[in-house]
C-alpha positions in Angstrom: -27.2 23.7 30.6 -25.3 21.3 32.9 -24.8 17.6 32.3 -26.9 15.7 34.8 -26.6 12.0 35.5 -28.8 9.9 37.9 -28.3 6.4 39.1 -31.7 4.9 39.9 -33.8 1.8 40.5 -37.3 1.2 39.1 -38.8 0.5 42.5 -37.3 3.5 44.3 -39.7 6.2 45.3 -36.9 8.7 45.9 -35.6 8.1 42.4 -39.0 8.9 40.9 -39.2 12.0 43.1 -35.7 13.2 42.0 -36.6 12.6 38.3 -39.9 14.4 38.7 -38.1 17.4 40.3 -35.7 17.5 37.3 -38.4 16.9 34.8 -40.4 19.9 36.2 -37.4 22.0 35.5 -37.1 20.6 32.0 -33.7 19.3 32.8 -32.4 16.6 30.4 -30.5 13.9 32.3 -28.9 10.5 31.6 -30.3 7.8 33.7 -28.5 4.6 34.7 -30.5 1.8 36.2 -28.7 -0.2 38.8 -31.4 -2.9 38.7 -29.8 -6.3 38.0 -26.7 -4.6 36.7 -23.8 -5.1 39.1 -21.3 -3.2 36.9 -23.5 -0.1 36.9 -24.1 -0.3 40.7 -20.3 -0.7 41.2 -19.6 2.3 39.0 -22.2 4.3 41.1 -20.6 3.3 44.4 -17.1 4.3 43.1 -18.2 7.6 41.7 -20.2 8.5 44.8 -17.5 7.8 47.3 -19.0 4.6 48.6 -22.7 5.4 48.7 -24.9 2.4 48.0 -28.4 3.9 48.0 -30.2 5.3 45.0 -30.7 7.8 43.6 -27.2 9.2 43.3 -27.0 12.3 41.2 -24.1 14.0 39.4 -24.1 17.5 37.9 -21.2 18.2 35.6 -19.5 15.1 36.8 -19.7 16.4 40.4 -21.5 14.2 43.0 -24.3 16.2 44.6 -25.9 13.3 46.5 -29.4 11.9 46.5 -33.0 13.2 46.5 -32.7 14.8 50.0 -29.6 16.7 48.8 -31.1 18.1 45.6 -34.4 18.9 47.5 -32.3 21.0 50.0 -30.5 22.6 47.0 -33.9 23.4 45.5 -35.2 24.8 48.8 -32.3 27.1 49.1 -32.2 28.2 45.4 -28.8 26.5 44.8 -30.1 23.8 42.4 -30.9 26.2 39.6 -27.5 27.8 40.0 -25.8 24.4 39.9 -27.8 23.4 36.8 -27.0 26.6 35.0 -30.6 27.8 35.0 -29.8 31.0 36.8 -27.4 33.9 36.2 -26.2 33.7 39.8 -23.1 31.9 40.8 -22.4 29.6 43.8 
């Protein structure tokens, strides 16, 4: 399975939705809270190419975006492929 990382905030509804989507797929992920942690938020901004909103999600060290992005990937069947949950290839 792929390595999944998510930068999030406790008060972010989109963060909770993204984690719920991943949890429903039984995906294990590393979560980094940006709440009151400037160094973590700065790292997220650098890794995501300047994005400052949460969540920011990475699969195998590749930035895939936020909740809207993984929702679209899920809708089109690309999320399972990216996560290594499918035999198909992108």
